[in-house]
N, C-alpha and C positions, 0 to 999 in steps of 0.2 A: 504493500500500500504506500510505502514511502516514496515510490517512484512515480506516483500519480502527480500530474502537473495541474491539478485543480483542487479546489477546496473540498474537504470532507470533515465530518464531525470528529471531535476529539473523543476517543474511547478509553483513554488511560485513566489512571487513578485520579479521582476528583472527589474529595471528601467534604462533608459539611464543615465549615470553618469553626462553628461554635463547638461541635463535638471534638474537633482536634484541639481547641483551646482547653477543653475540659481534660482531655488526655494529657496534654503537655504540662499543664500547671497544677493538676490534682494527682493523677495516677503516677506520673514519673517521679515527682518528689516523694511519694509514698514508697516507691521502689528504692529510691536513694536511702530512705530511712531504714528499709530492710537491710540494705548493704551495710549500714552503720551497725545494725544489730549483729550481723554476721561477723563484722570486724571485732566487735566487743566480745564475741563468743569464741575468740581465738581461732577464727577461720578466715584469715586475711586473704588467702589465695582466692577463695570464692568471692569475697567482697570486691577484690580488684577486678576479677573476671566479669562481674556484673556492673561495676561502676563505669568502666570505660565505655562499653556499648550504650549504657543508659545515658551517659553524658552526651554521646554523639547523637542519640535519638532526641534528647532534649534540645540540642542546638538546632537539629533539622526541624523539630516541631515548632520552633519559634519563627521560622521563615517559611515562605511558600504560600502565604495567605493573599487573597485578593478579593475585592468587592466589585461586582459587575452589575451595571445598570441595564435597563432595557435598551435595545438597539445599540449595544456595544459588544464587540467580539475580541477575543484574545487568541492570537496565533501561537501555538505551542511548538517550540523548537528545542530538541534535545541534542546538544552538541552538534549543531548544524543540520540535523535531520528534522524535517517537518513531521509532526506527530498529530496534526489535526487542528481544528478551530473550535474553541469553546464559546458558545453563544448563550449558555444558561445564565440566568440572573440570580443574584444572591451573594452569599459570603462563602467562599470555598478555600480549601487547602489542596495544593497539588505538589508534586515532586519538586523540591526546591532547586534541583538542577535543571529544571525546564526554564527556558527563556520565554517570557510571555510578552508578546508585542500587542499593545492595545490599539484597536481600530474602532472608529465610530462609524456605525452603519446608518446614521441619521441622514435625513435629506438636507442638502445644502444648495444654496443658490449663488449665482455668480452673474454680475453685470459686465458683459463684454463691451468695452468702450467702442464707439463708432470708428470704423476703419474705412480708408478710401480704397474702393475696388472699381474696376471697369465692368459695366454690365454687358449683356449679350451684344449690344450694338456699339460698344466701345465708349459709352458715356461714363465719366467718373462719378461715382455716387458714394455717399457716406452712409454706412449701414452698421447697426449695432443690434445686439440681442440680449435677452435674459435667459440664463440656463439654470435648470434645476437638475441636480445629479446626486448620485449616491454610490457607495461601494457595493459591488455585487459578489465578487470573488476575492476573498481575503488572501488566498494563496498567491494570486497573480499580483496583487497590490504589493505584497511584501517581497516576493522573489523575482518578479518579472520586471520591476522598475529598478533603476540604478540604486544599489544599496548605499552608496556614499551620499547621494542626495536625500535618501530617505532616512538617514541617521541609523545605520545598522547597529550601533552600540547603545541605542537608547531603548527604553521600555515601550515607546509608542512611535508610530510612524509620523514623520514630519508632514503636517497638514499643508504647509506652504509648498512643499515639493509636489504634493498631489494637485493642489490648486494651479500651480504653474503648468503642470502637464495638461490638465483639463483646459486651461486657458489657451495654450499653444495649439492643441488639437482642434478646439472649437473655432479658433481664428482661421485655421487652415480650411476647415469644413465650410465656414461662412464664405470665405473667398471662392471656394469651388462652386457652391450653390449659386452665389450671386452672378457668377460668370455665365450661367446657363439661362438667365432670364433678363428681359429688358425691364427698365424702370417703369415704363408706361407702354401703352399700345403703340406698335410701330405701324409703318405704312404697308404692312403685308396684307391688310384687309381681313385677317382672320379674327373674328370676334371671340373665339374660344381660346385665344392665345393667353397663356399664363404670364402674368407680370408681377414684379415685386410689389407694386402698389396695390393691386386689386386681388391678388391671390394669396392672401395671408394664410389660411388653413393649409393649403397645399404646400406652400413654401415651408411652413413650420414642420409639417410632417416629413418633408424631405430633409430638412436640417436635422431632425431627430435621428433619422436613419443614417445619415452620413456621419454624424458625431458618434453614434453608437458603434459604427464600424471601426472608428479610430480608437475609442476608449475600451473596446472589448479586450484588446490585447493586454490591458493593464488592470482588468477586473472591475471596471466601473461602467455604469450605465446612465443614460439620460432619462429622466422622468418627464421633462418638458423643455422644449426650446421654442422661443417665439421672438419675432422681430419686435424691437421696441423703439427703433430710430431708423428713419429712412429719409434721405434728402439728396438732392444733387450737390456735387462738390461746389465750393464757392466760385470757382473760375467759370462755371457754365450755368450757375443757378439763375442769373438774371435772364440769360437767353432762353433757357428752358421755361422760365416763368412766362415770358412773352409768348412762347409757343403754346403753352397750355391755355393762356388767355385767348389766343387766336382760335384754338380748337374749340374752346367753350363758346366763343362768339359765333363761330360757323355753325356749330350744333344748334345753338339757340335760334339762329336765323332760319335754319332748315325747318325747325318745328313751327316757327312763326309763319313762314311761307306756305308750308303744308296745311296749316290750319286755316290760313286766309283763303287759299284756293278752295278748300272744302266749303267754307262759308259762302263764297261767291257762287259756287256751283249750286249750293242749296237754295240761295236767294233766287237765282235765275229759274231753277226748276219749279220752285213754289209759285213764282209770278206766272209762269206759263201754264202750270197745271190748274191753277185757280182762275185763269182768265182775267187777272187783274189788269194787265196791260199787254198790248202787242208791241214787241220791240223788233226793230230791224236789226240786221247783223251789225251795222255801224253803231247803232245805239247800244247793242249788247257789248260791243268791244269797248265803247266809251264807259259804260257802267262797270265793266270788269276792271278797266284801268283805274277808275276812281276808287272803287272799293278796295282794290289791292293797295293803292297808295295810302288810303286811310288806315287799313288794317296792318300794314307792314311798316308804317312810319315810326321813327323813334320818338317823335314829339307829336302832340295833337295838332291836326291841320285846321286851318280856318275855312269853313264852308263858303262857297260862292254860289249865289242864286242865279240860275240861268233863266232869263225872262223871255227868251226867243220863242215866238209862237210858230 
């Protein structure tokens, strides 16, 4: 089992800490008292034979204790060999020769600062995200990451090293995903095209997938990844703003013209169907022009009375 390269449960000796305290500080002193009795009864050889191992047991019984909270794990290492991961909560005593590396399995979040990346069409954009992650495989965290950066000689794994690894890999994944999408709709004419601005859920799902692929080698997983900042880079922001404004104006004009044509058509049809007035083609053309001018104008027009009989 020692050759497995993934996490498994610690199956070794793990006793209740309070019971071991009772044994260490009550029973062993009583045994020492018996040794003194043997010594006083002119049996020093037996007394010495019992005293030495009892003293060693007393010393060992005074160490090896640990308190474990929920969502905390300890990786057990016996002289360089992985012996399993203990996730039980409570107060325990284990073999004092076991090295116990403490790992927090609790959820953590990270704010990835906005970075400058070129989108699919080459426009520089500033994009940032919020990342929620946690440790999944304690074996990989301890043994597959650089032991020097993780503090191999300490009782707990260096959280700064983990955060640095997650930050670098998340930054790389964010750059990769951003390069596959345009900031906004392009001139391709495809209304279903995914964009950074309008396709939030799809982009977030892809981000989670890409980051998980990178973090899996180190025993970590992403709970949630979502964009929290998106803007054009300052050098093109003003130009792109004018482009967006122009697109918005054109779209609004299209709707206005479409609505005006529909209203003019309805007016002509109603007049003819009800026999209100008979209009020649020239009169219809004049009426259409006047109505479109009124309906499509930016400002209210001043009506002019035509008194020609």
